[in-house]
C-alpha positions as CSV (number, residue, x, y, z in Angstrom):
1,X,75.2,-44.9,48.2
2,X,73.2,-45.7,45.0
3,X,74.3,-46.5,41.3
4,X,71.9,-43.9,39.8
5,X,72.8,-40.5,38.9
6,X,70.7,-37.3,39.4
7,X,70.4,-35.0,36.9
8,X,72.5,-32.0,37.5
9,X,69.5,-29.6,36.0
10,X,66.1,-29.1,37.4
11,X,63.7,-30.6,35.6
12,X,61.8,-27.0,35.2
13,X,64.9,-25.3,33.6
14,X,64.5,-25.6,30.1
15,X,68.1,-25.0,28.2
16,X,67.3,-22.8,25.1
17,X,69.9,-22.9,22.1
18,X,72.4,-20.5,21.2
19,X,71.7,-17.9,19.5
20,X,74.1,-17.6,16.3
21,X,72.4,-14.6,15.1
22,X,72.7,-12.8,18.4
23,X,76.6,-13.8,18.3
24,X,76.9,-12.3,14.9
25,X,75.0,-9.2,16.1
26,X,77.4,-8.9,19.4
27,X,80.4,-9.6,17.1
28,X,79.8,-7.0,14.9
29,X,79.1,-4.5,17.6
30,X,82.1,-5.3,19.6
31,X,84.0,-5.1,16.1
32,X,82.6,-1.5,15.1
33,X,82.9,-0.4,18.4
34,X,86.4,-1.3,18.8
35,X,86.9,0.0,15.6
36,X,85.9,3.5,16.4
37,X,87.3,3.4,20.0
38,X,90.4,2.7,18.9
39,X,90.6,4.9,16.1
40,X,89.8,7.7,18.4
41,X,91.7,6.7,21.7
42,X,94.4,4.8,20.1
43,X,95.4,5.8,16.1
44,X,93.5,5.1,12.8
45,X,95.5,2.6,12.1
46,X,94.5,0.3,15.0
47,X,90.6,1.0,14.7
48,X,91.0,-0.4,11.1
49,X,92.8,-2.6,12.1
50,X,89.9,-4.2,14.5
51,X,87.2,-3.7,11.4
52,X,89.8,-5.2,9.1
53,X,90.1,-8.3,11.7
54,X,86.3,-8.6,12.7
55,X,85.8,-8.5,8.8
56,X,88.4,-11.8,8.7
57,X,86.5,-12.9,11.3
58,X,83.2,-12.9,10.1
59,X,84.5,-14.8,6.9
60,X,86.4,-17.5,8.9
61,X,83.0,-17.6,10.4
62,X,80.9,-18.3,7.3
63,X,83.5,-20.4,5.5
64,X,83.8,-22.7,8.3
65,X,79.9,-23.0,8.7
66,X,79.8,-24.0,4.8
67,X,82.2,-26.3,5.0
68,X,80.7,-28.1,8.1
69,X,77.5,-28.3,6.0
70,X,78.6,-29.4,3.2
71,X,80.5,-32.5,5.3
72,X,77.4,-33.0,7.2
73,X,75.0,-32.9,3.8
74,X,77.5,-35.4,1.8
75,X,77.2,-38.1,5.3
76,X,73.7,-37.8,4.9
77,X,73.6,-38.2,1.4
78,X,75.6,-41.4,1.4
79,X,75.1,-42.8,5.4
80,X,78.8,-42.7,5.3
81,X,81.4,-41.4,7.9
82,X,82.2,-37.9,7.1
83,X,86.2,-37.8,6.4
84,X,87.8,-35.1,6.9
85,X,90.4,-33.9,4.4
86,X,92.9,-31.9,6.7
87,X,94.2,-29.9,4.4
88,X,91.1,-28.8,2.7
89,X,90.1,-27.6,6.5
90,X,93.6,-26.7,7.3
91,X,93.3,-24.2,4.1
92,X,91.2,-21.6,6.1
93,X,94.1,-21.3,8.5
94,X,96.8,-20.9,5.8
95,X,94.5,-18.5,3.8
96,X,93.2,-16.1,7.1
97,X,97.1,-16.3,8.1
98,X,98.3,-15.2,4.4
99,X,96.0,-12.4,4.3
100,X,96.9,-11.3,8.4
101,X,100.8,-11.8,6.8
102,X,100.3,-9.4,3.9
103,X,98.7,-6.4,6.5
104,X,102.1,-7.2,9.0
105,X,103.9,-6.8,6.0
106,X,102.5,-4.1,4.6
107,X,102.1,-1.8,7.7
108,X,98.7,-0.8,6.7
109,X,96.9,-1.5,9.8
110,X,97.7,-2.2,13.5
111,X,98.7,-5.8,13.7
112,X,97.4,-5.4,17.1
113,X,94.4,-4.2,16.6
114,X,93.7,-7.1,13.3
115,X,94.8,-9.7,16.0
116,X,92.3,-8.3,18.4
117,X,89.3,-8.1,15.2
118,X,90.0,-11.5,15.0
119,X,88.9,-12.5,18.4
120,X,85.8,-10.6,18.3
121,X,83.7,-13.8,17.7
122,X,85.6,-15.4,21.2
123,X,84.4,-11.9,22.8
124,X,80.8,-12.1,21.6
125,X,80.4,-15.8,22.8
126,X,81.7,-14.8,26.1
127,X,79.2,-11.6,26.0
128,X,76.8,-14.1,25.1
129,X,77.4,-16.3,27.9
130,X,77.1,-14.0,29.9
131,X,73.9,-12.5,29.2
132,X,72.3,-15.9,29.7
133,X,73.9,-16.5,33.1
134,X,72.4,-13.5,34.3
135,X,69.2,-13.9,32.3
136,X,68.5,-17.1,33.4
137,X,64.8,-18.2,34.3
138,X,65.7,-19.0,37.5
139,X,67.3,-16.1,38.3
140,X,64.8,-13.8,37.3
141,X,62.4,-14.4,40.8
142,X,65.2,-14.1,43.1
143,X,66.0,-11.1,44.8
144,X,68.8,-10.7,47.0
């Protein structure tokens, strides 16, 4: 046995960065398709809930992106370790939860559809991962 470790990936395989724009495109497509199909096959309230939930997921994504960019820009500017103010970053969840609670209380859209729409980002990330696995450069030459 040796103390040396071997690399997990082959040296000729390059890692590609995750495409945020492609994930967001998938997220929008999943939300729109889910809203349309849900409106047709379940109910209009369900379809509207999926679309509203997807819009909330977009708002959540961009709010988080803006907040993190601000924190890291401040850290790069001052050179100090960023102090995350828990309440400031937790406020995002409070606001999103408040909006969901309003929709739940008013029963304007299906809460199940809304929650599924909020999960659109997760579904898009899974779809991106599956596509990355299927279309890896090492898989292009293999035929079974």
